[in-house]
Phi, psi and omega in degrees: 000138178259190185285148173284129180273129181290134175299148180301324185292332177287313176306324183275356181070031175270170182279160180294145180296146183293142177262156178292158177298143179272153182087172184275134177249147183235145181257123181241128177277138177233148174288129179285347181273300185253348177081011177278147176273002181268065181246142182222159181272148178267127178286150181288149171107346180283148191293128176068009176255146180276152179289159182052039174252155188250160180216135178266130180279337178282310187252354186066024179290148180226134176177192180243344182266089174266136173286146180223128179253143175252127183240141170284171184306314185293314179299322181290321174299316180297321178300318178292327175293321177296318180298320185292327185282352183286000000 
């Protein structure tokens, strides 16, 4: 075993690189028009619909630009509890 080399970022006096978030993260899609999370992808093959398009079940919005939020496990559980209460 040889000597360990000091990383370049320490020699340059930089801050340590950010570590990834620990724990599981969940992605929730939201409708840009009404903010509902009842958004689903439209399958290719349906008449007159483009591939990779999204549709909101609440307000019937259709498009490609869906908002996406990244939630921690605790935030996701709170989100699910709110959805059950509706």
